[in-house]
C-alpha positions as CSV (number, residue, x, y, z in Angstrom):
1,M,92.6,58.9,182.1
2,F,91.8,58.8,178.4
3,H,92.8,61.6,176.1
4,H,90.9,61.7,172.7
5,S,92.5,63.1,169.6
6,K,90.0,63.9,166.8
7,D,92.4,62.6,164.2
8,L,92.2,58.9,163.5
9,Q,95.2,56.6,164.0
10,F,94.9,55.6,160.4
11,N,93.6,57.9,157.6
12,A,90.4,56.0,156.8
13,R,88.9,56.9,153.4
14,V,86.0,55.7,151.3
15,S,85.7,56.3,147.5
16,K,82.0,55.8,147.2
17,P,78.9,54.9,149.3
18,D,78.3,51.2,149.9
19,P,75.5,50.5,152.4
20,A,75.6,46.8,151.9
21,F,79.3,46.6,153.0
22,A,78.6,49.0,155.8
23,N,76.2,46.5,157.2
24,I,78.8,43.7,156.9
25,L,81.4,45.9,158.5
26,L,79.2,46.2,161.6
27,E,80.7,42.8,162.5
28,Q,83.9,44.5,163.6
29,F,82.0,47.3,165.4
30,G,79.6,45.4,167.6
31,G,80.4,41.8,166.9
32,E,81.8,39.0,168.9
33,N,85.3,39.4,167.4
34,G,85.1,43.1,166.9
35,E,87.1,46.0,168.2
36,L,84.9,46.9,171.2
37,A,85.1,43.3,172.4
38,A,88.9,43.4,172.2
39,A,89.1,46.8,173.9
40,M,86.9,45.7,176.8
41,Q,88.6,42.3,177.1
42,Y,92.1,43.8,177.5
43,F,90.7,46.7,179.6
44,T,89.1,44.4,182.2
45,Q,92.1,42.0,182.2
46,A,94.4,44.8,183.1
47,F,92.9,45.4,186.5
48,G,94.0,42.1,187.9
49,A,97.4,42.5,186.4
50,K,98.1,46.0,187.9
51,L,99.7,45.0,191.2
52,P,101.5,41.6,190.5
53,H,102.4,42.4,186.9
54,P,102.6,46.2,186.4
55,D,104.5,45.8,183.2
56,K,101.6,43.7,181.7
57,Y,99.1,46.2,183.1
58,D,100.8,48.8,181.0
59,M,100.8,46.7,177.9
60,L,97.1,45.7,178.3
61,M,96.0,49.2,178.8
62,D,98.0,50.4,175.8
63,I,96.6,47.8,173.5
64,A,93.0,48.3,174.9
65,T,93.3,52.0,174.1
66,E,94.5,51.2,170.6
67,E,91.5,48.9,170.1
68,F,89.2,51.8,171.1
69,S,90.9,53.8,168.4
70,H,90.3,51.0,165.9
71,L,86.6,51.0,166.9
72,E,86.6,54.7,166.0
73,I,88.2,53.8,162.6
74,V,85.5,51.2,161.9
75,G,82.7,53.5,163.0
76,A,84.0,56.3,160.8
77,T,84.3,54.0,157.8
78,I,80.7,52.7,158.3
79,Q,79.5,56.3,158.5
80,M,81.3,57.2,155.3
81,L,80.0,54.2,153.5
82,L,76.5,55.5,154.2
83,K,77.2,58.9,152.7
84,G,74.1,60.4,151.1
85,V,71.9,57.4,151.8
86,N,70.2,58.8,154.9
87,G,69.5,62.1,153.4
88,E,67.7,60.5,150.5
89,L,65.6,58.3,152.7
90,K,64.6,61.2,155.0
91,D,63.7,63.4,152.0
92,A,61.6,60.6,150.5
93,A,59.8,59.9,153.7
94,D,59.0,63.5,154.3
95,Q,57.4,63.9,150.9
96,S,55.3,60.8,150.2
97,E,56.5,57.4,151.1
98,I,55.4,57.5,154.7
99,M,51.8,58.0,153.5
100,Q,52.0,54.9,151.4
101,V,52.5,52.8,154.5
102,M,48.9,53.4,155.4
103,E,47.6,51.8,152.2
104,G,48.1,48.2,153.1
105,K,50.4,45.5,154.4
106,A,52.0,44.7,151.0
107,T,52.9,48.3,150.3
108,K,54.3,48.7,153.8
109,E,56.5,45.6,153.5
110,S,57.7,46.8,150.1
111,I,58.8,50.2,151.5
112,I,60.5,48.6,154.5
113,H,62.4,46.2,152.2
114,A,63.5,49.1,150.0
115,A,64.7,51.0,153.1
116,L,66.6,48.0,154.4
117,S,68.3,47.6,151.1
118,A,69.3,51.2,151.0
119,N,70.3,51.7,154.6
120,P,71.3,48.9,156.8
121,Q,71.0,51.1,159.9
122,F,67.2,51.7,159.3
123,P,65.9,48.9,161.5
124,I,67.8,49.9,164.5
125,I,66.6,53.6,164.5
126,T,70.0,55.3,164.8
127,G,69.5,57.9,162.2
128,G,72.1,56.3,160.0
129,G,75.0,56.0,162.4
130,P,76.8,52.8,163.4
131,T,75.4,51.0,166.4
132,L,76.8,48.3,168.7
133,R,75.3,45.4,166.9
134,N,76.8,42.8,164.6
135,S,76.0,42.4,160.9
136,Q,72.9,40.4,161.8
137,G,71.6,43.1,164.1
138,I,72.4,41.2,167.3
139,P,73.3,43.6,170.1
140,W,76.9,43.6,171.6
141,C,77.1,41.4,174.7
142,A,79.5,41.3,177.6
143,S,79.6,37.5,177.3
144,Y,82.0,38.1,174.4
145,I,84.7,39.1,177.0
146,H,87.2,36.5,178.4
147,S,88.8,37.6,181.6
148,N,89.7,34.8,183.9
149,G,91.9,36.4,186.5
150,D,95.0,34.3,185.7
151,L,97.3,36.3,183.4
152,T,98.6,33.2,181.6
153,V,95.0,32.2,180.8
154,D,94.0,35.7,179.8
155,L,97.0,36.1,177.4
156,R,96.2,32.8,175.7
157,S,92.6,34.0,175.3
158,N,94.0,37.1,173.7
159,L,96.0,35.1,171.3
160,A,92.8,33.4,170.2
161,S,90.9,36.7,170.0
162,E,93.5,38.4,167.8
163,S,93.6,35.3,165.6
164,R,89.8,35.4,165.1
165,A,89.7,39.1,164.5
166,K,92.5,38.8,161.9
167,L,90.5,36.2,160.1
168,V,87.4,38.3,160.1
169,Y,89.2,41.3,158.5
170,E,90.7,38.9,155.9
171,H,87.2,37.7,155.0
172,L,85.9,41.3,154.9
173,M,88.4,42.3,152.3
174,K,86.8,39.8,149.9
175,F,83.5,41.8,149.9
176,T,84.7,45.2,148.9
177,D,86.4,46.6,145.8
178,D,87.0,50.0,147.3
179,P,90.9,50.4,147.4
180,Y,90.6,52.9,150.3
181,V,88.5,50.6,152.4
182,K,90.8,47.7,151.6
183,D,93.8,49.8,152.9
184,T,91.9,50.5,156.1
185,L,91.0,46.8,156.5
186,S,94.6,45.8,155.8
187,F,95.9,48.2,158.5
188,L,93.4,46.8,161.1
189,M,94.2,43.2,160.1
190,T,97.9,43.8,160.4
191,R,97.6,45.4,163.9
192,E,95.9,42.2,165.0
193,V,99.0,40.3,164.0
194,A,101.2,42.8,165.9
195,H,99.1,42.5,169.0
196,Y,99.3,38.7,168.8
197,K,103.1,38.9,168.9
198,M,103.0,41.3,171.8
199,F,100.8,38.9,173.8
200,E,102.9,36.0,172.8
201,A,106.1,37.8,174.0
202,A,104.4,38.8,177.3
203,L,103.3,35.2,178.0
204,E,106.9,34.1,177.6
205,T,108.1,36.5,180.3
206,I,105.9,34.6,182.9
207,Q,107.6,31.4,184.0
208,P,106.3,28.9,184.6
209,N,103.3,29.5,182.4
210,F,102.2,26.0,181.7
211,P,99.9,24.4,182.6
212,P,97.6,27.4,183.0
213,G,96.7,28.2,186.6
214,V,98.6,26.9,189.6
215,L,97.9,23.2,190.0
216,Q,100.0,20.8,187.9
217,A,98.5,18.1,185.7
218,D,97.8,14.7,187.4
219,P,100.5,12.3,186.1
220,R,98.0,9.4,186.2
221,F,96.0,10.9,183.4
222,T,98.4,13.1,181.4
223,Q,99.9,10.8,178.7
224,Q,97.1,8.7,177.5
225,Y,95.7,9.1,174.0
226,F,92.4,7.2,173.8
227,N,91.7,5.7,170.4
228,F,87.9,6.2,170.3
229,S,87.8,5.8,166.5
230,P,89.4,2.4,165.9
231,E,88.1,1.9,162.4
232,K,90.3,4.7,161.0
233,S,93.1,5.2,163.5
234,V,95.7,7.9,162.8
235,K,99.2,8.1,164.3
236,A,100.5,11.6,164.6
237,P,102.6,13.9,166.9
238,W,99.6,14.3,169.2
239,N,99.4,10.6,170.1
240,E,102.9,9.1,169.5
241,G,106.4,10.2,170.3
242,E,107.3,12.8,173.0
243,M,104.6,15.1,174.4
244,P,105.4,18.8,174.0
245,D,106.7,20.5,177.2
246,F,106.4,17.4,179.4
247,G,109.4,15.4,178.3
248,K,107.3,12.2,178.4
249,E,106.1,9.8,175.8
250,W,102.5,9.6,174.6
251,K,100.7,6.4,175.7
252,Y,98.5,5.2,172.8
253,I,95.5,3.3,174.2
254,A,94.4,1.2,171.2
255,D,91.5,-0.4,173.1
256,P,90.0,2.2,175.6
257,I,87.3,-0.2,176.9
258,S,89.7,-2.9,177.9
259,Y,92.2,-0.4,179.3
260,V,89.5,1.2,181.5
261,K,88.4,-2.2,182.8
262,E,92.0,-3.3,183.5
263,T,92.7,-0.1,185.5
264,E,89.4,-0.3,187.3
265,G,88.2,3.0,185.9
266,L,91.7,4.6,185.8
267,T,92.2,4.1,189.5
268,V,95.0,1.6,189.4
269,S,98.5,2.8,188.5
270,D,102.0,1.6,188.8
271,S,104.6,2.6,191.5
272,K,106.4,5.0,189.1
273,T,103.2,7.0,188.5
274,E,102.5,7.0,192.2
275,N,105.9,8.5,192.9
276,E,105.3,11.2,190.2
277,L,102.0,11.9,191.9
278,E,103.7,12.6,195.2
279,K,106.2,15.0,193.5
280,T,103.3,16.7,191.8
281,E,101.6,17.3,195.1
282,E,104.8,18.8,196.5
283,Q,105.1,21.1,193.4
284,N,101.4,22.2,193.8
285,I,102.1,23.3,197.4
286,K,105.3,25.1,196.4
287,L,103.7,26.9,193.4
288,S,100.6,27.8,195.3
289,K,102.7,29.5,198.0
290,E,104.7,31.3,195.4
291,K,101.7,32.6,193.5
292,S,99.9,33.6,196.6
293,A,103.0,35.4,198.0
294,E,103.4,37.2,194.6
295,V,99.9,38.8,194.9
296,K,100.1,39.5,198.6
297,K,103.5,41.2,198.3
298,A,102.0,43.5,195.6
299,D,99.0,44.5,197.8
300,P,99.6,47.9,199.4
301,K,99.8,48.3,203.1
302,G,97.2,50.6,204.7
303,V,95.2,52.8,202.4
304,A,95.0,51.5,198.9
305,Q,95.8,54.0,196.2
306,W,95.6,53.1,192.5
307,S,97.6,56.1,191.1
308,D,100.9,57.4,192.6
309,Y,99.7,60.9,193.3
310,G,101.7,62.5,196.1
311,I,104.1,59.5,196.2
312,K,107.8,60.5,196.1
């Protein structure tokens, strides 16, 4: 269950109205990298983690709930940035401007433009409150959510999400000179960093966690770096020396066309690679059984019950 406190997690304040920045800040209210997207992503990921990884379920629900509180901070800040604007618009419309709309297309467009400049919420008919759209007016969409059902994949998605959100707040701070708003943005930005480290720590507690999923990488195709830009080739840690985590050397393919022809479309390999392939298949079977057993063991017998009501 959720319990709502009417006090914000951070004391958000605004020194003066700024409708233009309120519109930009909508990016973190209903945008792809915003607080609602983060909250819903961690919230949905938590369901699959509940039984096999109850500790990660606890973490995901805690962070998801904090993201909802950050959504409230962003919404409150947007509302404060619009202080006084809506009252002026409504007063003007009640008196005379609404009648001017009837006088012709040019006058109508002029009035609409003036309203848009004064109140970024005007075109979405919300009475001046924040709405679940981004700074361009595009509605929030569930396709923003990344929840793949494998916790190692989900946690890596979360690392990327927190990184993007941190960067958006960093950019937003460039577009306001309000010290109170900057303090709020700094708080929100820093919590993205904190969440990143939480997800990183959680990922490390799951072993093995690479490669993502269950099946191991095929040793026939793991080590090759294909040089598809021969005119300006670059040698670097991603194509020479030891591969991270694999304990193998990169195999730099200087001429991909010749290599593919010689290996008959990458279907011919040496005996060493074939032996590694057999070991990989054995590891796939072993890990598949372990992962399956992990989930099956966590499934309750008989009637399923999410909460522990009545359980001693």
